[in-house]
C-alpha positions, 0 to 999 in steps of 0.5 A: 462497501466490504468494511464491516466484513473486513473488520470483523475477520480482523475480530476472529484473527486470534480464535481461529489460530491453531498455535498460540500467537503473541501481540506485537504491541504488548505480547499479549497471548491471542491475538497478533495485534490486540484491541488496547495496541490497535486503538493506538494506530492513527488511521485518519490518513496521511495527505501529502503532496507527493513530490515535495511532501508538503501537507495538504488535504486531499494528498495532491500535487501542490501546483509547483509540483504537478509538472514532476509528478506522475501521480495525481495523489498520494494517500496513506492509512498512517505514518510509518515508523520502522520502530513503532508497531506499524513498522513491526506489522509491515516488517513480519508480513513482509519478511517474517511471511506472517500473513494473518496480517493482512486482517489487521492491515485490512481493519485499518483500510477500513477504518480509514475509508469509512471516514474517507469515502471520497478519497479517490474518484473515478477508479476503474482498476487497482493495480499492485506494484509487482514483485520480480518473478525471482523475489515472489518465489523467494516470499511466496506472495506479494504484500502489495497485491494484498492490500489491493485486493483489500482496497478492491473489495472495499471500493467493489473495483477490480484488481488487475496485475497489468505490471510486471517487474522486469528488473530484479531490483535491490530492496528500497529501504536499504537505499538514499533517495537518489540510488532509489530513483535509479534502482526502479528506473525502467524496472516495470513493463505494462503487460495489458491495456489501461487506456483511459482508465483510472487507476489506485496504484498500491504499495505498502510503504511510500517513502520517497515515492520513487517506486510509485511514480515509476509504476505511475509513469509507465502506466500513463505511458500506456495511456491511463487516464489518471493514476493515484497511489495508496500505501498503507503507510507513508514515511 
C-alpha cells in the first residue's frame, strides 16, 4: 500500500508551486485546498445500490436489482454536490485543467481506503472510463485515468486502458436520465483481453450510473469475471 506516499504528496502541493494559488474553499493563499477546508470533506465512503440507489453497507446490488445491473457494486469516496467544495475540485480538474488537484483527490482516496481496505476483492486490473480521442485532444488528459492510477498505486494493481470510446458523446452532466442512457449506448469498444479478470472500472462522478453500467456491460461481454465501479463522488 502506498497510502502515506499519496498523502505526503498532498502536503507538498502548496510548497512546490511557482505561481500563487488560492484555496477553492476559503481563498487562503498557498494551497488549492487548505488543510482546514479539506477536513470538512467526508471520506467515509458512499455505499448505495448501483441501480435503485438504496443505501447499504457494501455498495452491492440489492437482490431485486442484480438482474438489471452489469456492475457487482459501486463505491464512491464522498457525496457529490455541484455547489460544494467537491464540486469545485472536480470541475476545476476537468474543465479548468488544474491537474495539481489530483493530489487532493489522491489524499481523499488514500483516507478512504485506509478505513475501507476490503471494499474490493479479487481485483486484477483497474480500467478508467475512456475519453473520445477528440475530447482527449481538447483536454490533454483523462481525469478517470488519473483517478485509476491512484487506485492502482494504492492497491498495487495494474491500470489497463482496455476500453476505447468510439462515439463522441455529449457531456453526461447536461442530460436527463433517459438521454444519458441513450448517449452512452454502444459508445465503447473493448480492445484487449479481459477474460476471467476481476475489474474496477473508474470514473470521476457517478450520478445515474449510465456510463459505468455501459462500460461494465462491454467488459462482461468480453469475458470479465466481475466488474465493480469506483468514483471519487456520487450524486
